[in-house]
N, C-alpha and C positions, 0 to 999 in steps of 0.2 A: 647775198643771192635771194632771188625771189622764185617765188610759180609765178607759174603765169595763169593769167584770167581761166586758162580754160581751167589747169590742174585745180583750181583752188575752186571750180565747180563740181567738180567727178570730186572732190576728197569730200566739200558741203552735202553733195549726194549721195556719199556712199558711208557717210555719217550719222543721215537722218532716214535710209533705210537700215542700218544696222540698230540703227536705236527704234528703229518704227518697227523692224521684224522682234526683236526681245522685249519687248513692249508686249506684243503683239501674242508672240507664245507663251508668256507670261499666264496673261490674260485668260486664254483658250485653258492650259492645263490647271489649272485656274477655274476657270468654272464648269469644266470635267466631272476635274476634284468635287464641285458642289453637289455636283450631279447623283455621282456614283456611289460617294461616299460614305456611312453614315454618320450623323452627328449626333449631338443630342442639342439641348436646349431648342431655341427658338427653330435654331436648323435640322433639326430633330422631322417637320413635319413638311409632309411630302412636299408641296403646294411649296412653301418658303423654299425648300431648294435649289426645287427643280425651275422653280422662274429666276430665282435670282440667279442660277446654275446658265439658265438660256439667258439669259442680259446679259450677262461679264463678256459668255459664250459671241454675242453677237455683238458685241462692242469688240470685243476682238477684231472680229471680221470687221467693223467700221474703220478700226483702228488702220487695219490693214488694210485696205483701200485707198485709203484719205492720206496716209503715210507713205505709202511702198506702190502700189500701184497706181496710181495718180501723178506721180514722179516718172517712175521708170518708165510708163508704156503712155507718155504726155500728147501723142496722139489719136487714142482711143476717140474711139465717139463718142462726143459729149453727151448724146442725149441718152446713151446705151448708159453710159458711167451714171452717170448722175440719177437715171432712176435705179440704179440698181444699191446706190448708197441711199439712196430716198426708203427704198424699201428694207433693204435691212436697218438703220435705224429707228423708221417707224415699228420695225417689230421689235428694234431692245427699250422705245416708249411702251410699249405695250408691256414687255416683260418686266420690265421696272414697274411702271406701275401697279399688274399684278401682284409683286413680290412689295410692294409697300402698303398694299388691301388687306393679302394674306396673313403680311408680319403684324399689322394692329390688330387684327383676328387673331390669330392666334395670341399674338402675346398677351389679350386680355379675356383668353380665356385658361390664360395656364394660370 
């Protein structure tokens, strides 16, 4: 007994959505933990902690949009979705660059 082609598509879409949702939620929780919990070592610096947390949170948003929203809402306006994904990706990139610079600066001070 085989699954019809439409059933296979629904199963694969469901698997991608569940995996993407777990991935983005885990990244979001990790990013918020980085921002709001006190840490020791290099993460004790507020600039490292906040920029790293924001980078992970915005990365989670990008993962959610790419893995879930684009597949579930495939008829959404393409210019709007690409511009939002580009904006969040740019913010993720800037936060990652700030994280790298602040980690290097904080590491050389210690």
